[in-house]
C-alpha positions in Angstrom: 6.8 -5.8 162.7 6.4 -9.5 163.3 6.3 -11.6 160.3 3.2 -13.8 159.7 1.8 -15.8 156.9 -0.5 -12.8 156.0 2.6 -10.4 155.9 4.5 -12.9 153.8 1.6 -13.2 151.3 1.3 -9.5 151.0 5.1 -9.2 150.4 4.9 -11.9 147.7 2.0 -9.9 146.1 4.1 -6.8 146.2 7.1 -8.4 144.7 5.0 -10.1 141.9 5.9 -13.6 143.2 2.1 -14.2 143.7 -0.8 -12.8 141.8 -3.7 -11.2 143.6 -5.9 -14.2 142.6 -3.3 -16.5 144.2 -3.2 -14.5 147.5 -7.1 -14.4 147.5 -7.2 -18.3 147.1 -4.7 -18.6 150.0 -6.7 -16.1 152.2 -9.9 -18.1 151.6 -8.2 -21.4 152.6 -6.5 -20.3 155.8 -7.6 -20.2 159.4 -7.9 -16.6 160.7 -7.3 -16.0 164.4 -9.7 -13.9 166.3 -8.3 -10.4 166.6 -10.8 -8.8 168.8 -12.1 -9.5 172.3 -15.4 -11.1 172.7 -18.3 -9.0 174.1 -17.7 -8.1 177.7 -19.8 -10.1 180.2 -19.0 -8.2 183.4 -18.1 -4.8 184.6 -14.4 -5.8 184.9 -14.3 -7.1 181.4 -16.1 -3.9 180.2 -13.4 -1.7 181.9 -10.6 -4.0 180.3 -12.2 -3.6 176.9 -11.5 0.1 176.9 -7.7 -0.6 176.7 -6.4 -0.7 173.2 -5.8 -4.2 171.9 -2.5 -5.2 170.4 -2.4 -6.4 166.8 -2.7 -10.2 166.5 -0.1 -11.5 164.0 -1.6 -13.5 161.2 -5.0 -11.9 161.6 -6.9 -9.3 159.6 -4.9 -6.8 161.6 -1.9 -7.5 159.4 -4.0 -6.9 156.3 -5.3 -3.5 157.7 -1.7 -2.5 158.7 -0.4 -3.2 155.3 -3.1 -1.0 153.8 -2.5 1.7 156.3 1.3 1.6 155.3 0.4 1.9 151.7 1.8 -1.5 150.9 -1.5 -2.5 149.0 -4.0 -0.5 147.1 -7.5 0.2 148.2 -8.8 -2.3 145.6 -6.3 -5.0 146.7 -7.4 -4.4 150.3 -11.1 -4.7 149.4 -10.6 -8.0 147.5 -8.3 -9.5 150.2 -10.7 -8.3 153.1 -13.5 -10.1 151.2 -11.5 -13.3 150.9 -10.6 -13.2 154.6 -14.3 -12.6 155.5 -15.3 -15.6 153.3 -12.9 -17.8 155.2 -13.9 -16.5 158.6 -17.6 -16.9 157.7 -17.1 -20.5 156.4 -15.3 -21.4 159.6 -18.2 -20.0 161.7 -20.9 -21.9 159.9 -22.1 -25.0 161.8 -21.7 -28.4 159.9 -24.7 -29.8 158.2 
């Protein structure tokens, strides 16, 4: 497993170094890399989209993997996923 800021924050949560609220704050403030391909625009891209994508370190993939491994609870996953979504949505909003 490749270490990333997300995996480091989850490890700090598990060890008690950071609280859930502190990790939530950091999740809301960080930049989240895109972890999925854009919608295919051609037949070739459509065919390529059928291949499984590798996990993107530092993305929500790390959060989901931690949950799948049992490193965080369902409630922690839900709270952290919402914090990540808040950051992603804020970054996507056009400036006023």
